[in-house]
BAKOL-38032 format. One line per field, with one value per residue (C-alpha): residue in one letter; residue number from 1; x, y, z. Coordinates in nm, 4 decimals. Each point is the difference from the previous one (the first is absolute). Example, Ala and Ser with C-alpha at 12.3 -4.5 7.8 and 13.67 -1.06 7.14 Angstrom:
REM BAKOL-38032
aa <- A,S
i <- 1,2
east <- 1.2300,0.1370
north <- -0.4500,0.3440
up <- 0.7800,-0.0660
//
This chain:
REM BAKOL-38032
aa <- X,X,X,X,X,X,X,X,X,X,X,X,X,X,X,X,X,X,X,X,X,X,X,X,X,X,X,X,X,X,X,X,X,X,X,X,X,X,X,X,X,X,X,X,X,X,X,X,X,X,X,X,X,X,X,X,X,X,X,X,X,X,X,X,X,X,X,X,X,X,X,X,X,X,X,X,X,X,X,X,X,X,X,X,X,X,X,X,X,X,X,X,X,X,X,X,X,X,X,X,X,X,X,X,X,X,X,X,X,X,X,X,X,X,X,X,X,X,X,X,X,X,X,X,X,X,X,X,X,X,X,X,X,X,X,X,X,X,X,X,X,X,X,X,X,X,X,X,X,X,X,X,X,X,X,X,X,X,X,X,X,X,X,X,X,X,X,X,X,X,X,X,X,X,X,X,X,X,X,X,X,X,X,X,X,X,X,X,X,X,X,X,X,X,X,X,X,X,X,X,X,X,X,X,X,X,X,X,X,X,X,X,X,X,X,X,X,X,X,X,X,X,X,X,X,X,X,X,X,X,X,X,X,X,X,X,X,X,X,X,X,X,X,X,X,X,X,X,X,X,X,X,X,X,X,X,X,X,X,X,X,X,X,X,X,X,X,X,X,X,X,X,X,X,X,X,X,X,X,X,X,X,X,X,X,X,X,X,X,X,X,X,X,X,X,X,X,X,X,X,X,X,X,X,X,X,X,X,X,X,X,X,X,X,X,X,X,X,X,X,X,X,X,X,X,X,X,X,X,X,X,X,X,X,X,X,X,X,X,X,X,X,X,X,X,X,X,X,X
i <- 1,2,3,4,5,6,7,8,9,10,11,12,13,14,15,16,17,18,19,20,21,22,23,24,25,26,27,28,29,30,31,32,33,34,35,36,37,38,39,40,41,42,43,44,45,46,47,48,49,50,51,52,53,54,55,56,57,58,59,60,61,62,63,64,65,66,67,68,69,70,71,72,73,74,75,76,77,78,79,80,81,82,83,84,85,86,87,88,89,90,91,92,93,94,95,96,97,98,99,100,101,102,103,104,105,106,107,108,109,110,111,112,113,114,115,116,117,118,119,120,121,122,123,124,125,126,127,128,129,130,131,132,133,134,135,136,137,138,139,140,141,142,143,144,145,146,147,148,149,150,151,152,153,154,155,156,157,158,159,160,161,162,163,164,165,166,167,168,169,170,171,172,173,174,175,176,177,178,179,180,181,182,183,184,185,186,187,188,189,190,191,192,193,194,195,196,197,198,199,200,201,202,203,204,205,206,207,208,209,210,211,212,213,214,215,216,217,218,219,220,221,222,223,224,225,226,227,228,229,230,231,232,233,234,235,236,237,238,239,240,241,242,243,244,245,246,247,248,249,250,251,252,253,254,255,256,257,258,259,260,261,262,263,264,265,266,267,268,269,270,271,272,273,274,275,276,277,278,279,280,281,282,283,284,285,286,287,288,289,290,291,292,293,294,295,296,297,298,299,300,301,302,303,304,305,306,307,308,309,310,311,312,313,314,315,316,317,318,319,320,321,322,323,324,325,326,327,328,329,330,331,332,333,334,335,336,337,338,339,340,341,342,343,344,345,346,347,348,349
east <- 0.7542,-0.0248,0.2930,0.0181,-0.0539,0.3560,0.0743,-0.2586,0.1406,0.3476,-0.1235,-0.1791,0.3262,0.1914,-0.2715,-0.0112,-0.3560,-0.3532,-0.1723,-0.2464,0.2857,0.2228,-0.3006,-0.0598,0.3699,-0.0225,-0.3224,-0.2012,-0.2768,0.0871,-0.1878,0.2491,0.2891,-0.1386,-0.1102,0.3482,0.1101,-0.2400,0.2104,0.3007,0.2500,0.1753,-0.0618,-0.3453,-0.2394,-0.3589,-0.2709,-0.3177,-0.3078,-0.3684,-0.1035,-0.3865,-0.0935,-0.2428,0.2973,0.2340,-0.1496,-0.1755,0.3488,0.1875,-0.1088,0.2106,0.3088,-0.1072,0.1296,0.1119,0.0693,-0.2533,0.1116,-0.1998,0.1321,-0.0651,0.2427,0.0283,-0.0603,0.0710,-0.2411,0.1213,-0.2023,0.1052,-0.2432,-0.1715,-0.2329,-0.3529,-0.3264,-0.0025,-0.3071,-0.0124,-0.1888,0.0221,0.0566,0.1375,0.1168,0.1422,0.2132,-0.1452,0.1713,0.1352,0.3401,-0.0389,-0.2924,0.0053,-0.2236,0.0801,-0.0889,0.0591,-0.0262,0.3414,0.1922,0.2036,0.3429,0.1117,0.3414,0.1499,0.3223,0.3167,0.2714,0.3303,0.0752,0.2505,-0.2650,-0.0855,-0.2507,-0.2879,-0.3076,-0.3042,-0.3011,-0.0339,-0.2849,-0.0158,-0.2544,-0.0430,0.2628,0.2552,-0.0734,0.0346,-0.3464,0.0839,0.3003,-0.0272,0.3434,0.0812,0.1513,0.1984,-0.3444,-0.1596,-0.0424,0.2963,-0.0850,-0.3261,0.1821,0.1289,-0.3441,-0.1912,0.2181,-0.0141,-0.3842,-0.0200,0.2887,-0.0938,0.1188,0.1079,0.3435,0.1260,0.2203,-0.1623,-0.3356,-0.1574,-0.1938,-0.2325,0.1144,0.0058,-0.3206,0.0142,-0.1350,-0.3526,0.0271,-0.2871,-0.3253,-0.2844,-0.3225,-0.0735,-0.3501,-0.0880,0.1267,-0.3367,-0.0945,0.3082,-0.0550,-0.3710,0.0826,0.2925,-0.2409,-0.2105,0.2619,-0.0278,0.3114,0.3369,0.0020,-0.2750,0.2485,0.1627,-0.3151,-0.1124,0.3220,-0.0377,-0.3680,0.1332,0.2974,0.2504,0.2756,0.0795,0.2554,-0.2282,-0.3025,0.2125,0.1420,-0.3605,-0.2066,0.1562,-0.1216,-0.1549,0.0810,0.3706,0.2786,0.3310,0.2926,0.3620,0.1691,0.3035,-0.2067,0.0003,0.3128,-0.1635,-0.3302,0.1833,0.1757,-0.3439,-0.1432,0.2785,-0.0020,-0.3769,0.0164,-0.2888,-0.0985,-0.0693,-0.0985,0.2698,-0.0549,0.2832,-0.0449,0.0476,-0.2260,-0.0115,0.0453,-0.0739,0.1334,-0.1436,0.1714,-0.2205,0.1543,0.2478,0.3085,0.2655,0.3591,0.0388,0.3517,0.0664,0.3039,0.0685,-0.3100,-0.1589,-0.2461,0.0176,-0.2233,0.2037,-0.2227,0.0331,-0.2946,-0.0363,0.2556,-0.0969,0.2496,-0.1396,0.1900,-0.1010,0.1293,-0.2415,-0.3255,-0.1140,-0.3608,-0.1633,-0.3561,-0.2089,-0.3253,-0.3331,-0.2489,-0.3382,-0.0828,-0.2708,0.2522,0.0889,0.2422,0.2972,0.2960,0.3223,0.3450,0.0665,0.3241,0.0876,0.3144,0.0835,-0.1565,-0.3321,0.0394,-0.1226,0.2757,-0.1975,-0.3328,-0.0087,-0.3266,-0.0130,-0.0856,-0.3166,0.0587,-0.3753,-0.3410,-0.0733,0.3606,0.0367,0.3561,0.0846,0.3731,0.0023,-0.2089,0.2267,0.3117,-0.1515,-0.1274,0.3523,0.1366,0.0765,-0.1690,0.2072,-0.0691,0.0915,0.3277,0.0790,-0.0325
north <- 3.1413,0.1958,0.1874,0.3731,0.2505,0.0637,-0.3723,-0.0451,0.2828,-0.1462,-0.3441,0.1702,0.1668,-0.3282,-0.2076,-0.1132,-0.1673,0.1427,0.1839,-0.2827,-0.2641,0.2365,0.0671,-0.3809,-0.0527,0.2719,-0.1520,0.3122,0.1148,0.1697,0.3205,-0.0044,-0.0025,0.2966,0.1941,-0.0200,0.2247,0.2781,0.3257,-0.1822,0.1817,-0.2966,-0.1951,-0.1297,0.2624,-0.0225,0.2625,-0.1124,0.0932,-0.0492,-0.3642,-0.0025,-0.0516,0.2963,0.2391,-0.1663,-0.1501,0.3398,0.1496,-0.2788,0.1057,0.3127,-0.2168,-0.1064,-0.3453,-0.2177,-0.3617,-0.1462,-0.3124,-0.2335,-0.3497,-0.2698,-0.2700,-0.1869,0.2576,0.3661,0.1831,0.3265,0.2138,0.3252,0.2738,0.3124,-0.0277,0.0974,0.0268,-0.0699,-0.1238,0.0106,-0.2568,-0.0805,-0.3681,-0.0059,0.2660,-0.0086,0.1617,-0.0479,0.0484,-0.1733,0.0084,-0.0358,-0.1982,-0.0841,-0.0885,0.1332,-0.0999,0.3328,-0.1731,-0.1774,0.3211,0.1046,0.1564,0.2305,0.1010,0.2180,-0.1762,0.1281,-0.2452,0.0830,-0.2584,-0.0330,0.1529,0.2964,0.0548,-0.2523,0.1584,-0.2081,0.0164,-0.3068,-0.1152,-0.2667,-0.1735,-0.0177,-0.2815,0.1932,-0.2152,0.1911,0.0492,0.2316,0.1882,0.2644,0.0879,0.2995,-0.0745,0.1887,0.1038,0.1059,0.3893,0.0339,0.3399,-0.0985,-0.2163,0.2441,0.1957,-0.3197,-0.1323,0.3202,0.0003,-0.3634,0.0499,-0.0749,0.1927,-0.3332,-0.0702,-0.2520,-0.2791,-0.2753,-0.1866,-0.2817,-0.2220,-0.2674,-0.3709,-0.1800,-0.1772,-0.3700,-0.1527,-0.1318,-0.3139,-0.1836,0.0272,-0.2254,-0.1383,-0.3323,-0.0281,0.2833,-0.1139,-0.0630,0.3669,0.1336,-0.1732,0.0949,0.3815,-0.0241,-0.0982,0.3146,0.2601,0.2872,0.1948,-0.1126,0.2343,-0.2131,-0.2764,0.1769,0.0436,-0.3532,-0.1305,0.2395,-0.1153,-0.3702,0.0463,-0.0647,0.1818,-0.0126,-0.2826,-0.2045,0.0373,-0.0927,-0.3242,-0.0908,0.0916,-0.2160,-0.0598,0.1525,0.3350,-0.0625,-0.2029,-0.0450,0.0288,-0.0635,0.3014,-0.0336,0.0710,0.3891,0.0467,-0.1789,0.1964,0.3295,-0.1245,-0.0953,0.3460,0.1636,-0.2090,0.0457,0.3745,-0.0782,0.3096,-0.0535,0.1604,-0.0766,0.0704,0.0125,0.1339,0.0050,0.0821,0.3676,0.0291,-0.1821,0.1040,-0.1173,-0.0513,0.0140,-0.1174,-0.2449,-0.1415,-0.0256,-0.0342,-0.2926,-0.0479,-0.2544,0.0758,-0.2550,-0.0424,0.3042,0.0039,0.3555,0.1931,0.2899,0.2251,0.3638,0.1096,-0.3105,-0.2255,-0.3107,-0.1837,-0.3255,-0.2567,-0.3253,-0.2274,0.1730,-0.1206,-0.2786,-0.0362,0.1117,-0.0162,0.0781,0.1574,0.0713,0.2313,0.0731,0.3616,0.1826,0.0354,-0.3777,-0.1992,0.1798,-0.2501,0.0777,-0.1536,0.0588,-0.0861,-0.0338,-0.0538,-0.2709,0.2107,0.0295,0.3561,0.1190,0.0899,0.1148,-0.0347,0.0212,0.0270,0.0203,0.3546,0.0012,0.2064,0.0709,-0.0958,-0.3547,-0.0873,-0.3927,0.0375,-0.3300,0.0558,0.0589,-0.2745,-0.2418,0.1221,-0.0801,-0.3372,-0.0991,0.0421,-0.3487,-0.1121,-0.1194,-0.3683,0.0571,0.1701,-0.2858,-0.2728
up <- 3.2274,-0.3190,-0.1442,0.0513,-0.2798,-0.0255,-0.0298,-0.2624,-0.1985,0.0218,-0.1089,-0.2998,-0.0963,0.0093,-0.1719,-0.3594,0.0460,-0.0590,0.2819,0.0585,0.0452,0.2169,0.2304,0.0184,0.1012,0.2675,0.1267,-0.0387,-0.2532,-0.3225,0.1351,0.3068,-0.2506,-0.1883,0.3062,0.1385,-0.2951,0.0792,0.0138,-0.1261,-0.2287,-0.1535,-0.3251,0.1373,0.1283,0.1184,0.1013,0.1857,-0.1749,0.0067,-0.0480,-0.0493,-0.3700,0.0116,0.0728,-0.2478,-0.3084,-0.1343,-0.0044,-0.1872,-0.3595,0.0391,-0.0233,-0.3510,-0.1106,0.2737,0.1020,0.2450,0.1825,0.2010,0.1428,0.2397,0.1384,-0.3354,-0.2865,-0.1031,-0.2475,-0.1621,-0.2125,-0.1842,-0.0606,0.1167,0.2993,-0.0860,0.1889,0.3674,0.1608,0.3874,0.2074,0.3807,-0.0536,-0.3655,-0.2195,-0.3585,-0.2611,-0.3452,-0.3272,-0.3111,0.1399,0.3770,0.1419,0.3732,0.2976,0.3369,0.3379,0.2126,0.3515,-0.0574,-0.1068,0.2937,-0.1172,-0.2837,-0.1086,-0.2897,-0.0834,-0.1771,-0.0815,-0.1776,-0.2708,-0.2889,-0.2268,0.2159,0.2812,0.0176,0.1589,0.1286,0.2132,0.2212,0.2167,0.2610,0.2066,0.3858,0.0185,-0.2217,-0.3160,-0.3323,-0.1600,-0.2970,-0.1313,-0.2641,-0.1777,-0.2151,-0.3483,-0.2486,-0.1703,0.3209,0.1014,0.2409,0.0780,0.1597,0.2483,0.2583,0.0333,0.0216,0.2987,0.1765,-0.0209,0.1416,0.2523,0.3742,0.3059,0.1468,-0.1503,0.2469,-0.1196,0.1868,-0.0217,0.1881,-0.2510,0.1062,0.0093,-0.3316,-0.0989,-0.0318,-0.3242,0.0493,-0.2172,-0.1433,0.1874,-0.1005,0.1300,-0.1481,0.1667,-0.2222,-0.3368,-0.1446,0.1149,-0.1759,-0.3247,-0.0008,0.0700,-0.2472,-0.2815,0.0766,-0.0286,-0.2411,0.0977,0.0942,0.2999,0.1544,0.0520,0.3133,0.1702,-0.0796,0.1739,0.3023,0.0415,0.0038,0.2402,-0.2858,-0.1997,-0.3694,0.0170,0.2280,-0.2266,-0.3108,0.1645,0.1151,-0.3067,-0.2856,-0.3372,-0.1995,0.1485,0.1208,-0.1625,0.1843,-0.2541,0.0043,0.1776,-0.2136,-0.3224,0.0775,-0.2365,-0.2885,0.0647,-0.0281,-0.3130,-0.1425,0.0833,-0.1571,-0.3334,-0.0346,0.0778,0.2433,0.2009,0.3791,0.3069,0.2521,0.3711,0.2625,0.3393,0.3791,0.2938,-0.0766,-0.3793,-0.3213,-0.3482,-0.3337,-0.3416,-0.2961,-0.3315,-0.1292,0.1611,-0.2776,0.1028,0.2362,0.1566,0.2612,0.2414,0.2623,0.2082,-0.1454,-0.2952,-0.1367,-0.2495,-0.1295,-0.2260,-0.0289,0.1963,0.2278,0.1843,0.2179,0.2091,0.1381,0.2203,-0.1848,0.2758,0.2536,-0.2016,0.2043,-0.1271,-0.3284,-0.0976,-0.2928,0.1444,-0.1683,0.1530,-0.1630,-0.0918,-0.1842,-0.2956,-0.0141,0.2061,0.1335,-0.0133,0.1724,0.0938,0.3788,0.1734,0.3642,0.1967,0.2478,0.2901,-0.1891,-0.1127,-0.3206,-0.2343,-0.3237,-0.1844,-0.3607,-0.2282,-0.3803,-0.1289,-0.2009,-0.3230,-0.0368,0.1409,-0.0730,-0.0849,0.0471,0.1055,-0.1560,0.0068,0.3800,0.0689,-0.2115,0.1653,0.3317,-0.1224,-0.1245,0.3592,0.1412,0.3141,0.2843,-0.0708,-0.3594,0.0908,0.2261,-0.2606
//
């Protein structure tokens, strides 16, 4: 039986852990933890707001510079900037801009909250959005440089009539794991060779009854190379040393956030690998990287070569491509950094 809102609030008051970890210890979703503080008057307060991206995203530019956070079980991706153009879509929407670049899948957005939390540095304000299971999709935090005066009217505009402090999320979704169809390997490779855009890959997998990880395991050389999962720290350090610009995707089932640019300051802390740059932070649980692949996909502009990492359950942790500086850029540095990653057999020797 789930704890009552009052019990959740008391646990939050007593806790020193992050909301995600506290929710897990209470055997509830993070959205349930936040919802329990709807209407509260203590140090952690929540207001239920509209959750659909069409209602929310066009308003966020009013807040000025903010920090946008997206995560999955193994990695946290934080970008600082001002929200730009929002493009709606029934299946996929997006926010486009030089600072904040995201892809949104609206059908998974189910709950929204405006949250105020008292800290040693003052009130921390955020907009938090969750999927049907109560998993966090995106959180948007105000900073010292934000337009604080825009907060109250924006929240008032988005506030729902329903301000109940309980929600009933769907059961958690179990990881799918690798899904391959060995009988169709030849077709996979033939169609792979014909690709002209990376977006065609998902449709190819679906047509053949596979998923991304299953297809990578099946395809093999020359399009897929399995590399040592423990080489990710060295890869990050190589990117930093070379000042190599990247396009780094981190997401969950409802939201993907993209970093364009360099990764400069790499700081390992325990199991975490951290990128700590002024406008971009990344926090990766390196011990959760179970499989890592260098993947080559043909496109009209030349091969798109990425590093893609998966957890032990088969979930995609991140994808990273080199960033082209200009049309026809051979991206020699990016390709050399990937070529230097040891294969699994090499690492074992």
